[in-house]
C-alpha positions in Angstrom: 83.7 13.8 52.2 80.0 14.4 52.7 77.8 17.3 53.5 74.4 17.2 55.3 71.6 19.7 55.7 69.7 19.2 58.9 67.6 22.4 58.6 65.4 22.9 56.8 64.0 19.4 56.5 62.4 18.3 53.3 59.3 20.4 52.5 59.5 22.5 55.7 57.6 25.7 55.5 60.3 28.4 55.9 60.4 32.2 56.2 62.9 34.9 55.5 65.7 34.7 56.2 66.0 31.0 55.5 67.8 29.3 58.3 70.2 26.6 57.0 72.2 24.3 59.3 74.1 21.1 59.0 77.4 19.3 59.0 80.0 19.6 56.2 83.5 19.7 55.0 85.0 21.5 52.1 88.2 22.3 50.3 90.2 24.7 52.5 87.1 24.7 54.8 84.9 26.6 52.3 81.4 25.5 51.3 78.9 27.2 49.0 75.2 27.6 49.3 72.5 28.3 46.8 68.8 29.0 47.6 66.3 29.6 44.9 63.4 28.5 42.9 64.9 28.0 39.4 63.9 31.6 38.4 66.1 33.5 40.9 68.5 32.5 43.6 70.8 33.8 46.3 74.3 32.3 46.5 77.3 32.7 48.8 80.0 30.8 50.7 80.9 30.1 54.3 83.7 28.4 56.3 83.2 25.0 57.9 85.6 22.5 59.6 89.3 23.0 59.9 90.2 22.9 56.2 92.0 19.6 56.4 89.1 17.2 56.1 87.3 17.7 59.4 83.5 17.9 59.4 82.2 20.9 61.2 78.7 22.2 62.1 77.4 25.2 60.2 74.5 27.6 60.6 73.7 30.5 58.3 70.8 32.8 57.4 70.1 33.4 53.8 68.2 36.6 53.0 65.8 36.0 50.1 64.2 39.5 50.4 65.9 40.7 47.2 65.2 37.6 45.1 62.4 37.6 42.6 61.0 34.2 43.4 58.2 32.9 41.2 57.4 29.6 42.9 56.4 28.4 46.3 59.0 25.6 46.3 62.6 26.5 46.8 65.7 24.4 46.7 68.4 24.8 49.5 71.7 23.5 48.3 75.1 23.2 50.0 78.2 22.0 48.0 81.9 22.2 47.7 84.0 23.2 44.8 86.6 20.9 43.3 90.2 22.1 43.6 90.9 20.3 40.4 88.4 21.8 38.0 86.1 24.1 40.0 83.0 21.9 39.5 80.5 21.4 42.3 81.1 18.4 44.5 79.2 16.8 47.4 76.1 18.8 46.6 73.2 18.3 48.9 69.7 19.5 48.0 66.7 19.9 50.2 63.3 21.2 48.8 61.4 23.6 51.1 58.3 25.8 50.8 58.7 29.5 51.0 56.0 30.9 53.3 56.3 34.6 52.2 55.1 33.5 48.7 52.0 31.9 50.2 51.0 34.5 52.9 52.0 38.1 52.9 54.0 39.0 56.0 54.6 35.3 56.8 55.6 34.7 60.4 55.1 31.0 60.8 52.3 28.4 60.7 49.7 26.7 62.9 49.0 23.0 62.9 45.4 21.8 62.3 44.5 18.2 62.9 41.7 17.2 60.5 38.5 16.0 62.1 35.7 14.1 60.5 33.6 16.5 58.5 36.3 19.1 58.0 36.8 20.7 54.6 39.7 22.9 53.4 37.2 25.8 52.9 35.8 25.4 56.5 39.4 25.3 57.9 40.3 28.4 55.9 37.1 30.2 57.2 38.2 29.3 60.7 41.8 30.5 60.4 41.5 33.3 57.8 37.9 34.4 58.0 37.6 33.6 54.3 36.7 30.1 52.9 38.2 31.1 49.5 41.7 31.2 51.0 41.8 27.4 51.2 44.4 27.5 48.4 46.9 28.8 51.0 46.5 25.6 52.9 46.9 23.5 49.7 50.1 25.4 48.8 51.6 24.9 52.2 50.9 21.2 52.3 52.3 19.4 49.2 51.1 16.0 50.5 47.6 17.2 49.5 47.3 15.7 46.0 43.6 16.3 45.8 42.2 19.3 47.7 38.8 17.5 48.0 40.3 14.7 50.0 41.6 15.3 53.5 41.7 12.5 56.1 40.8 12.7 59.8 44.0 12.7 61.8 46.0 14.3 59.1 47.9 17.4 60.3 47.9 20.4 58.1 50.1 23.5 58.2 48.1 26.7 58.2 50.5 29.6 57.2 50.1 32.8 59.2 51.2 36.3 58.3 51.0 39.8 59.7 48.3 41.9 58.0 
């Protein structure tokens, strides 16, 4: 018995509500979810499959609006509960980035392909009108291990929000 999360994918930039989808099976067709950052979380359960071992598709929306999240990175987890002892079984975890922590009023992101001569400050100036907001780009792109090093051809996510 396995569970799979297809959405979000690893390190996707997500908004609120967090959309979670995949394939799973659980005891009596019930699976649980947990979405949080280690400081706060939202939990619940949902039905999947027929309850007798079938795998079924699931889609749910998890509202994090009331959660007091302190980190950009969240963990999306789906798991079953053991009928024997109540422990978590077949847990799947996908790390994602929570856009509303990075940009107020987060609605999505643009993609920017790095060109020769680009800097994160210049990209921030172009997209936000403020070179000092380059940290938003760094936070939305965990593959950037050194903000002074970006490579032509690299595609960066530029988080966008409503003012």
